[in-house]
C-alpha positions, 0 to 999 in steps of 0.5 A: 365345804370340801376342806371341812369334809377332809378335816372331818375325815382326818379327825375320824381316822385319828379317832378310830385308829384301829378301824382305820388300820384294819381297813387300810391293810385290807384294802391295800392288800386287796388292791395289790392282789387285784392290780397284779392279776390285772397285769397278768390278765392284760398280758394274757389277752394281748398275747400275739396281738402286737402284729400290725396286721393282727385283725387280718392275720390267720392260721389255716386249720384242717378238720379231718373227718374220720370214723371217730369224729372230727380231728382238728390240726394246724398241719396243711400241705406245703403248697397250700400258701402259694395256691391260696395266693394264686386262686383266692383274690381275698388273700393278700399274703400267705406263707408256709412255715415249719412248726416249732416242734418239726425240727430239734435245735439246729447247730450253727457254726461260724469260725469253728464255733458251734452254737445250739439255736432254734430255727424254722423255715418260712416262705419269702413273705414271712416278714411281711405277714408277721411284725418282727421288725428288721434292724438290717435287711429289707423285709421284701427281699431277705428270704427271696434267696434260697441261701438266706439266713435271717437272725435275731439280734441276740443270735448275732451277738452269740455268733459274731459278738456284734450286730454290726457289719454281719450281713453277707457273712457265711454260716453253716447250719446242721440238723438231722443229718443235713448240713448247708451253708447260708449267708446272713441276709438280715437281722430282726429285733429280739422276739418280744416276751408276749409272743407265742413264737420263739426262734433264733433265726429263719431260713428260706422254705424254698431251699427246704422244699427244693434242695433238702426234702425234694418235695413235689405236689401232694394234696392227698395227705396232710403235711406237717407244715403251718400256713398263715395268710393275711386277708385283704382289708374288708374281707369277711373271714366267715364268708371266706371260710365257706369259700375255702372249706372244700378247697382241698377236695378240688385238688384231690379225690382222696381229700374228701374227708378234709375241710379247711378253715381260718383261725385268727392267729392271736386267738390260738394262744387262748384257744389252744385245743379243738374238740370235735372241730370246736375251739376250747378256751383252755387258757381263757378259762384261767383268765376268767378264773383269775379275773373273778378272783381279783373281783372277789378279793376286792369285794372281801376287802370292801366288805370289811370297810362296810361292816366296820363302818356300819358297826361303829355307827353308834359311835357317830350317831351324835355327830350325825344328829348334830350335823343334820340339826345344823342344816346338813342335808343327806347329800352332804353326809353321803358326800362326806362318807363317800369321801372317807371311802375314796380317801381310804381307797386312794391311800390304799392305792398308793400302798398297793402300788408300792406292794406291787412294785416290790412283789412283781419280780417274785410274781414273774418268777412264779408265772414265767412272765416278764410283767413290768409296772410302768404308768401308761394310759391303759394302766392309769385308767385301770388303776383309777377305775379300780380305785373308783370301784373300790371307793363306791363299793366300800362307801356306798352302803355306809353312806346311805346307812349313816345319812338316813338316821332321824336327827330328833330320835338320835338326840333324844336317845330314842333311836331304834336299831334296825335288825336289817343292818345287823343281818346285813353285816352277818350276811357279808361276813358269811359271804366273805368266809364262803369265798375263803372256804371255796379258795381253800378247797380249790387249793387243796384239790389243785395240789392233790391233782398235781401230786397225782400227776407227778406220782401216777404210774405212767406205764414207763420208767421216767426216772434217771433218764437223760435226753439230748439231741443228736448233732455233729459227728453223732449224726453220722455215727449213731450206732457206734456212739450208742454202743460206746455209751452202753459200755460206760459204767453206770449206764443201764441202756441207751437208744434213740428216736425221732423228736422228744419222747414227751411233748415232741412232734410225735408225727401228728398221727398216721393215716386212718388204718382200715381192718375188717370195716373198722377205721381208726386214726393212730399216733406213730412214733419212730424209734431205734432198737432198745427204745422200748426196753430203755423206757421200761415199757412192759411187753404184753405179747409178741416181741419188740424190735431186736437185731435178731430180726431183719428190719422191716418198716411194715412190722410194727409194735402197737399198744393195748389201746390200738388192739382195743380200738380194732377189737382184736382177739389175737393181734400178733401176726394181724395185717392191717391195710391203710392208704398206700401202706400195710402194717403187720403187728409183731408185738403189743405193749402196755398202754403208757402215757406218752402225752399229758394226763389231760388226754386219754391214751390213744392208739399208738404204732411204733415204727423201727427207723434208726436213721430217723433219730434226732434224740438220744435217751440214756438210762443211768443208775440212780446210785451213780448219777453224778459219776455217770454224768461226768463220764458221759460228759467226758466221753461226749467231749472226746467223741464229738469235739466242739459240741456241748453235752447239753442234756436234761432229765426226762422228768423235766419234759414231763413236768413241762406239760403241766406248767400252767396247772403248777402256776395256777396251784402256786397262785391259788395258794397265795390268793387263798391266803390273801382272801383268808387274811383280809376276811380275818382282819374284818372278823378281828375288827368286828370281834373287837367292836363287839367286845367293846360294845358289850363291856358292861354286859361282860362286867355284870356277868363276871360279877355274877360269877361267869368264868373267863371261858364262859365269856369267851364262848359267849363272844365267839359263839355268834361268829362261829355260827356265821362261819358254819353257815358260810361253810355250808354254803361254800362246800356245794359251790366249791364241789361244782367248781373243782369238779368242772376243773378236773374234767380237763384231765382224762385221769383225775383224783377222786374227790374225797369228802375230807378235802371239803371237811378239812377246808371247812375245819381250817376256816372254822379254826382260823375264825376261832383263833381270830375271834378268841384273841379279842374275846380272851382280852375282853374276858380278862377285863376287871369288871370294876372298870366296866361298871364304874362308868355308870 
């Protein structure tokens, strides 16, 4: 019976080649889209989960309760890790680590070779906690020596040209004016691509604590360090959170407004933000969104199969009647029609896999991923599951529909067509195009928001500004270096600051400032002379930092948000008192967006600290960009021999804040195009079938004088109504969806009605073009060929 069933399937596909081709293209492209999204979703959900102790691994977070609510940050005191291990029996290991943004890139020197690299300081148990396997060295000992250096395999190749016999070699590192000689104690495998932590080497935190920063015990204020813990097996994290919530309060009377809790380490990739102490599923929202898109694309492809199968039922009625007369049960017919669907889904899967392998490199480039297509257990099961889902979804309705006809009525020609079947087909077409319209609206809104982000006035001039990190001789001769740079033709201005201007550490804020009973938490940026002028930030009142006034760390320049937060009428000269500090306002600047447009402008304090600089910013003339860059490179080579002039434009840092949104925008365009393509394929097939079924009607109408345009209007009118209904359903739904997405931005576009009208018109025009091609073909048929068949 199975052989006979496959023979019938083969003959049926040969008989209806057009329908088979449309279904094959629709299902294979739909499956390819779903598989690509599955690979992306799987990678997102498994980010940072490769650590052996993943279920026991946590990051310690701190809630700061101030007058503005709850601020949640990962910064904790440097001695917290040791205290938790000593006082909490539930903690197996704990380590203190400097966060990625704490240091600019280091300079590693070996045999007069200077290399830029990313590093961090970590406690001795770092490699016991995190699964970054060592190829050389013992994870229990590599960081016990204060002078130890543990490097990646790639870093070993860059430094020494090999990974063999490098243990014990001496390397010098330098950053932020600090220089130290260390010894290679171990080599770890290169960081996997599904890790949110990226670094080239690890140094001992003990050396940083004792020899570099000379830190003592400090529980009074949060420090910019991350604390990671591994709980012993069987420990309940929720109960442990209750136990450590007030841990800081037992250490300092000044920490009464601070509470601790644990965050699962592998969760922070998907929940990267906190609002009022609650984690916000930032990246998880995109995971859910694209999972839903994958399902919708598959559903649209399956709808084509269902529609075309039921529409062509009239061509298979005699086949069904004869089969039932000869004893075929309904179960056998259902098996046959489901077999057709599963066979088509299987063939489509093979083509989809070929498409995925072909498209994956381009997809990786768009998403910034390193996805690979390799057959493993989870992938094979997922592919089988997707194929089974597609086959069942596409074949269930046609199987039940076709197998339910009465054989006597079929053979006597007295079968009455069900209005419900026709309405079901129309409903499915409406559903398809409603989803397509939602996709179009989403693409338009995301594109407009990204254009708004790129062109919004940020309150400073980010164009033609290059940034590069301070290293080598520049660290000791910063002021002469800046003075010489300003003399270079084409340079407008130059200055420096601590960390990057955009996307940097920005000190994580200062202590709450108190004035006349008001308490406000403010961010702080440490800058050099001319930084405000170099960035083109307008001055509202007072003055900026100039050498005409003697430097004073208590004299600050603040932004308008700071003034508004305190309700100051005459801010210049006001003195604000904070914990162990005093601030005198000497200048007020306009608000500018030093963070992404996802966040509202916060109160900001500028502090003059030229010696704390790590990044140089140079404003150049647009008309002489290439010539000026060449001059800068030549000067840098002369002033700082042995070091590379590694610069980038400030625009790059700004765009980096919106990488996720830009990738969503790009992917949305492709998936919207895919949804529209599959929907149009189905509409094309239905239009072709309708024109074929109404050939005699068309012939009669043409004999009676109907024009070709009338015939086209007649055949297109029904489908136009369906698309218009889909538009009416889709526009309110799309408004709610894009409005929700825009709430993630503190500054957003206004939702113009034309975004929705344009999306509806585009869908309607595409539908007209699709149907009109078949309608025009039918209208040109010679009526003699249609009527002679009678």
